[in-house]
C-alpha positions in Angstrom: 89.2 -49.8 49.5 91.1 -53.1 47.8 92.7 -51.9 44.1 93.0 -54.3 41.1 94.9 -53.1 38.5 94.5 -55.0 35.5 96.7 -54.2 32.2 94.0 -51.5 30.8 91.1 -51.1 33.9 91.8 -50.6 37.3 89.0 -51.8 39.8 88.5 -50.6 43.3 86.4 -53.0 45.0 84.2 -51.9 47.8 84.4 -52.2 51.1 81.6 -52.8 53.8 81.2 -49.3 54.3 80.0 -47.9 51.5 79.0 -50.8 48.7 80.9 -49.2 46.0 83.2 -50.6 43.5 84.9 -48.0 40.5 85.7 -49.5 37.6 88.5 -47.0 35.7 89.2 -47.3 31.9 92.7 -46.9 32.1 94.1 -46.1 28.4 94.5 -42.5 28.8 97.1 -42.1 25.9 94.8 -43.3 23.5 91.8 -41.6 25.0 90.6 -44.8 26.4 89.7 -46.6 23.2 88.5 -49.9 23.6 90.7 -52.5 22.3 90.5 -56.6 22.6 92.3 -56.8 25.9 90.4 -54.2 27.9 86.6 -55.6 26.5 87.7 -59.0 27.8 89.3 -57.2 30.9 86.0 -55.3 31.7 84.1 -58.8 31.2 86.2 -60.5 33.7 85.9 -57.7 36.5 82.0 -57.6 36.0 82.0 -61.3 36.4 83.9 -61.3 39.7 81.5 -58.0 40.6 78.6 -60.2 40.5 79.8 -62.6 43.2 81.2 -60.1 45.6 78.7 -59.9 48.2 79.9 -57.1 49.8 78.7 -54.5 46.0 75.8 -52.6 45.9 76.6 -50.5 43.1 79.3 -50.1 40.4 80.7 -46.4 38.9 82.3 -47.0 35.7 84.5 -44.4 34.7 87.8 -43.1 32.4 91.2 -42.3 33.2 92.4 -38.8 33.0 89.5 -35.8 32.4 90.2 -35.7 28.4 87.9 -38.8 27.5 85.7 -41.3 29.2 86.1 -44.0 25.9 86.1 -42.8 22.2 84.9 -46.2 21.5 86.9 -49.4 19.5 90.6 -48.8 19.2 90.6 -48.5 15.5 94.5 -48.7 15.0 94.0 -52.0 16.3 91.5 -52.8 13.9 93.7 -51.9 11.2 94.8 -54.8 8.9 92.2 -57.1 11.0 90.8 -59.8 9.3 87.2 -60.0 8.9 87.1 -63.0 11.3 89.3 -61.2 13.8 87.2 -58.5 13.5 83.8 -60.3 14.0 85.6 -62.1 17.1 86.8 -58.9 18.7 83.3 -57.7 18.2 81.7 -60.4 20.2 83.8 -58.9 22.9 82.6 -56.0 23.0 78.7 -57.2 22.5 79.3 -59.1 26.2 80.9 -55.5 27.4 77.8 -53.8 27.4 75.5 -56.8 27.8 76.9 -58.0 30.9 76.6 -53.9 32.3 73.0 -54.3 31.5 72.5 -57.4 33.1 74.8 -56.7 36.2 72.0 -57.1 38.9 73.0 -53.7 40.5 72.9 -50.2 39.3 75.7 -48.8 37.2 76.7 -45.2 37.2 78.5 -44.0 33.9 80.9 -40.9 35.5 81.8 -39.3 32.1 84.8 -37.2 32.7 85.1 -36.1 28.8 84.6 -37.9 25.3 81.8 -40.6 25.2 82.0 -41.4 21.1 80.9 -44.6 19.2 81.3 -47.5 21.6 82.4 -45.6 24.8 78.6 -43.6 24.7 77.3 -47.5 24.2 79.0 -48.1 26.9 77.6 -45.6 29.4 73.9 -46.3 27.3 73.9 -49.8 29.0 74.2 -48.3 32.3 71.3 -47.2 34.9 72.2 -43.7 35.1 75.4 -41.3 33.8 76.6 -38.3 35.1 79.3 -36.0 33.3 81.7 -33.7 33.7 81.1 -30.1 32.1 83.1 -30.6 29.1 82.0 -33.7 28.3 80.7 -34.5 24.7 78.6 -37.4 23.1 78.2 -38.9 20.0 77.6 -41.9 17.9 79.9 -40.9 14.8 79.4 -44.4 12.9 77.7 -43.4 9.9 80.5 -41.3 8.8 82.7 -44.5 9.2 80.3 -46.3 7.1 79.0 -48.3 10.1 76.2 -48.2 12.9 76.6 -48.2 16.3 76.8 -52.3 17.0 76.6 -52.5 21.0 73.3 -50.9 21.6 73.5 -47.6 20.4 70.7 -48.2 18.1 68.3 -49.8 20.1 69.1 -47.9 23.8 69.7 -44.1 22.8 66.2 -43.8 21.2 64.7 -45.8 24.4 66.1 -42.7 26.7 65.7 -39.6 24.2 62.8 -38.8 22.0 63.1 -40.8 19.1 63.4 -37.6 16.4 66.4 -36.5 18.9 67.8 -39.7 18.7 67.6 -40.2 15.2 69.1 -36.7 14.3 72.1 -37.6 16.4 72.6 -41.2 14.7 71.9 -40.1 11.3 74.2 -36.9 11.6 77.0 -38.3 13.5 77.2 -34.8 15.6 78.2 -34.5 18.9 76.3 -32.8 22.0 77.1 -31.1 25.2 76.8 -32.3 28.4 74.2 -29.8 29.2 72.4 -30.9 26.0 72.3 -34.3 27.6 71.5 -33.1 30.7 68.5 -31.2 29.1 67.2 -34.0 27.1 67.4 -36.7 30.0 70.4 -38.7 28.8 72.5 -37.3 31.2 71.5 -37.4 35.5 73.5 -34.7 36.6 76.4 -32.3 35.1 79.4 -31.4 37.6 82.6 -30.3 37.3 85.2 -32.0 36.0 87.0 -32.0 39.5 84.0 -33.0 41.9 82.7 -35.4 38.7 83.8 -38.7 40.8 83.3 -38.0 44.1 79.7 -36.2 43.5 79.0 -39.7 41.4 80.4 -41.6 44.1 77.8 -40.1 46.7 75.1 -40.4 44.5 76.1 -44.4 44.3 76.3 -44.6 48.2 72.6 -42.7 48.1 71.7 -46.1 46.3 74.2 -48.4 48.0 72.6 -47.9 51.4 69.4 -49.2 50.4 67.9 -53.1 51.0 70.0 -55.0 48.4 67.2 -57.1 47.5 65.2 -54.3 46.8 68.0 -52.9 44.0 68.0 -56.6 42.0 64.1 -56.3 42.3 63.8 -52.6 41.0 66.3 -53.0 38.4 64.6 -56.1 37.0 61.3 -54.8 37.1 61.9 -51.4 35.0 64.1 -53.1 32.9 61.9 -56.1 31.9 58.8 -54.2 32.6 59.7 -51.4 30.1 59.8 -53.9 27.6 56.6 -55.0 27.2 52.8 -53.7 27.7 51.9 -52.3 31.0 49.5 -55.8 32.0 52.6 -57.4 31.9 55.0 -55.5 33.4 52.4 -54.8 36.3 52.5 -58.5 36.5 56.3 -58.3 37.0 55.9 -55.9 39.2 53.9 -57.9 41.7 56.3 -60.7 41.1 59.5 -58.8 42.6 57.4 -57.0 45.0 56.4 -60.1 46.6 59.8 -61.6 46.6 60.9 -58.3 48.8 58.0 -58.4 50.9 58.4 -61.8 51.9 62.0 -61.2 53.0 63.9 -60.9 55.9 65.2 -57.5 55.0 62.1 -56.0 54.3 61.0 -57.2 58.7 64.6 -55.3 59.2 63.3 -52.3 57.7 60.3 -51.9 59.4 62.0 -52.7 62.7 64.5 -50.2 62.0 62.0 -47.4 60.8 60.4 -48.4 64.2 63.3 -48.1 66.6 65.0 -45.1 64.4 68.3 -46.8 63.6 70.0 -47.4 60.3 68.6 -51.0 59.0 71.6 -54.0 59.3 70.9 -55.9 55.6 71.3 -59.3 55.2 70.0 -59.6 51.6 67.5 -62.1 52.5 
């Protein structure tokens, strides 16, 4: 697996054997707080991954075991002009948008604190795993703000609205186990096993047909934002694209011949 090191992130590129890319937020000394440079590099990395034909799933994690990401780097923001703040926030918005719009599944492996924008990054992912000591929260109301890169919209789409509002209104933190009970977290692992187990989950996804993965993400994400009848139409549109593909024929042949399919993405 090829590794590209940026200034604030590390990107382990997938090989054709497992189809996984791992993006690590690499500012451990700052609890992996997101500054402008990190935001720009995350955007650049996802643009590269979008055109990497070997990628079938992406895992995002943080360096160290203390923090996934504690949100914006407030030290960098100290003394910022309103213009520079808005320019930076545009980059932050693009970070979560490029994660949500990435064609293949993205999993957040939360290895510690996921606060503010850090939680919003994880909410933008398709799935979330966490270390058993992880904590989650959106404390913006305590700072005279509200979440601004998806938190108020994504959290109530994942959690019961009353629980989401309590988290938003109070700014309190919740544990990994609470998050799992409420459906925010898919799996909780020990800190030592988090990345290994999350990679296994990603591999179980990446082994499936690439066209199916893209179609599933699009159908679910778009369908849940509309009424049921329209959602069914979107599902059928995606279904027939897969049904008429070469990979669908390969899947059937592989099943009948009792072998692993050789997907072509066609």
